[in-house]
C-alpha angles and dihedrals in degrees: 000000000000116000089250093054115092146156119244117204118214117183090333095312119117115229116194119219137173137192110249131159091358095304142077119269120196131206106256093206091053092052091047089050090053095047102042138049090234115140088203108041091177091061090045089053091049091054092042091053089061091051092048091051089051089052091053098255107152100227096178091056096044107036122066129184110234130174113254132168112262126213090265090058095251122125111245136176109254134184107253135180134194120242096270094049091043090056089052091051091049089054088062096050109103097209137121088228091058094049096085089056091049091051091048092050090050090049093049091047091051092048090050091053089050089052091052089054093044113021092190088072089064091055091048090050091050091052092047091052092050089050090052088052089056102255118148122248089245092054091047092052091048090049093050091048091048091053092049092049092048090050091052091049095049091045089054091048089051091052089053093051100253106161113138131066088247091055090052093049091050 
């Protein structure tokens, strides 16, 4: 397995993932197995695909077959989705186990809309997250100032027509 390949464990269920096109892709069948009581997650996924197509979800644009290690140790092509597409799939799973994810997605969506209406909320959320990670108030303030200064600098560069790597190095 490549160093960027890894298993994620959710409530005791292994979910295979792999790094592809600069983002994580997760095994759809593994996620379905973790979020449903289905004894045959592959069949569940097959039925869910039909429902998703009926809802207008563009499966062929969102799902890719990637090679992942199966339980028997062999490498097999597996339907995989990136985080955004996986969240959309989870929204379509009618299961009590999927409900906490759906509630979380609704909460995050609502918070994001609030931040669009009041951008200061986004900065407060950033500071709260850094605090939860254990950073000091002093470090957080320096980080926030650094971000603001970098934004001002890149805005100024943009006004002056700086676009290419060579322009930036000059």
